[in-house]
N, C-alpha and C positions, 0 to 999 in steps of 0.2 A: 410451481405450486404457490398458492396465495398464503401469505402470513396473515394471522388473525387481524392485524391492524389494517391490512390492505384488502380484507375480504369484500368490503362494500364496493370498492373500486373494481375488483376482479369480477364481481357479480355483474356490475354494470357493463364492463367490457364484454363479458360472455353474452349478455342479452343483445348488445349491439351487434356482435358477430353473428349470432343466430338470426337476428332480424334481417341482416344483409343477405345471409344465405337463403333464408326463406323467401324474401322478395325476388331473388334471382330464380328460385325454384318456381314460383308462381308465374313469373314472366316467361320462363322456358315452357311451362305447361300451356300458357296462352298461345305462344307462338306455334307450338306443336299442334294446337287445335285450330290454327289459322285465325287467331283472334289477336286484337291489339292488347298488349299487357295492361294498359290503363283501364280496360273494361272489367278487370277483376280486382276487387279491393279486399284488403286484409282486415279482418276483425280479430284483434288480439284477445284471446280468451284469458282473462286475468283472474277468474274465480279461484278462490282458496290461496291466491298468491298475495304477498304483502304489498302495501301501497308503494314501497320503495322500488319494487320491480316495475310497477306501472310507470313510476317517475323515470326510471332508466330507459324504458322503451319510448316514452314520450321524448326524452332528450335525444333519442336516435331518430326521431321524426315520425313515430307512430302516433296517430291521433284517435283512432276508434278502438274502444275496448269493450269486451262483452262480459257481463256478470250474470250468474244464474240465481243468486239469492238476494232478495230485496234489502235485507238488513246489511249484508256485506257491501252491496252497492252504496247504500246510504253512508256507511262508515268511510269507505274509500273516497266517495265524492266530497265528503267534508275534509278529509286529510289532503286532498289534491285540488282543492278549490282555487288554488293560485295558478294552476296550469291553464293558460288561456287556449281555447280552441279544443280542449279535450272533450271527446264525445262518448257518452255512455250508451251502450245498447243492452237491452234485457234479452237474454237468450235462454232463460230457464222458465219452467212452468210458473205461470203467474196466477195467483188467487185473486178473486175480485176484491177482497178486503185490503189488498196491497196496491190497488190501482191508483189511489190518490198519491201515495209516496212515489211510485214509479213515474207518474205523470209530471212530478216536479223535477225529477232527476235525469230521466233518460230522453235521448233524442229519438230513439227508434226502439220499437218493441218487435221482436222477431217471432213471438210465440202466442199471438192471439189465436185461440182455438175454439171459441164458442160465441154464439150471438150475445149471450148475457155478459161475457167479458168485454166484448166490443162496445156494448151499450154502456157499461160501467166506466170504461176508459174514456169513452166519448164525453160522458158527463163530467168526469174529473178534469179532463183536459180543458173543457169549456169553462169550468169554474175558475181555473187558474189563468184564463185569458192569455195563454201562451200561443206560440206559433203552432200550427197543426202538427200533431204527433204522427210521425211516420210509423206505419204499421205493416207488418208482414203476417200473413196467416200461416200458422203451422199445420202441416198435413201429416198424418200418421200413415205414410205410404206403405209401410210394412204390415200394418194391422196388428201391431204388437200391443198386447193388453197393458203392459207395464209402462208404455210410453204415452206421453200426452200428444195432443194434436187432434184436429178434427178428422173424421173419416172423409175419403173422397166424395162420398154421397152427400155429406154435410157442407162441403166447401162453398157451394153457391150461396147458401143461406148466410154463412159467416161473412163472405165477401160483401154481400148486400148490406149487412148490418154495419160493417165498417164504412161503407160509402154513404150510408144515411147519416153518419155523425159528422157534422161540419168541422169539428175540432180534430178529426182524424184524417190522415192522408194515406189511402191504400197504395202500397208500393210493390207488393209481390208476395211470394210464397217462400216457405222455409220447410226443411225436413231434416230429420235425423234417421238415416236408414238403419236397418238391423245390422248389428256388428258381424263382420266376416273377417276371418284371419287373412284371406287374400283380398287386398283392396279392390280388385276388379269386381268382386261380388257386390259392391255397392252400386255399380253402374246402372243396373236395371232399375233401381229405385230412384236414382237421379233422373233417368229417362222418363220414369213414370211421373215425376213432378213436372217435367217439361210438357208431357202430354196433357196433364191436368191444366197447366197454364194455357196451352193452346185451346183447350175446350172451354175456357172461361175468359175469353177476350184477348188472349195472346199477350205479347210483350207490350203492346200499346196500353193495355189496362194494368198489366202486372210486369213491369220492367225488371224487377229484382228477383233473383233466385239465390237464397241463402242456403248453401249446401256444400259439404266437403270439410274435412278436418285434416289433422296432421297426416294420417296414414293414407287417405284416399283423395286428397285434393286434386291430383292430376286428372282423375276420372270425373270429378265434379266439374272441373274447368272444361274438360272436353265435352261434357254434356250441356254446358251453358251457364255455370255458376257465375254470379256477379259479386257475391260475398263468399269468402271462405273463412271459416271460424277455426282459428288455430291457436292452441295454447302450449302443448308440450314442446313443439319445435322452437318456441320462443323462450319459455320460462322453465323448461324441464318438467320432469314427471311431478304430478301432484302427490303429496304425501298422504 
């Protein structure tokens, strides 16, 4: 048990151990699916977690971190500006009025879900004269009213809007499936995202698939995920 004075070090050790176990789990899932482990990358979901947790994961070798709220992303990016090579990903619903701030801070946006948002991000990224911003289009494969993401019918229009923006780089698709107590219940939704990719140019046009979280990542990897977004298995439950 950690004494109060050692709590910070114990937390860091815990995150390191969890990251090691998670990376082994991802590699095992890839091998079971007949894939090279390096084809599946880990996006550590650090939303609601303190900057010190990100720093501990960074020290253990993790470089890609996902945030859902723009203000929280901005705060952590400022606190962790000294960490060379740290890459921020936006994985939450993005409003157009936050596009400018995100364009400054994030390397990849996983949640572009409308033509208007793609156009706004394109303008803001161009204004900043930065490297092209990597974009994934979020699809609401489950048709859930409470979730963001374009509908499958809208996907073609959104993909076209991203490709028309010289400052954006279309990279793939993302989804958050409906929650099921049994992780296998997510598999049909992952397969649906793959089917949509195949219908819109395949892996040549859309190489990245961002899908799968702590409880269902094995099924996502089996379906073809290239990014798995994991928070709880690294940082513990969110309060």
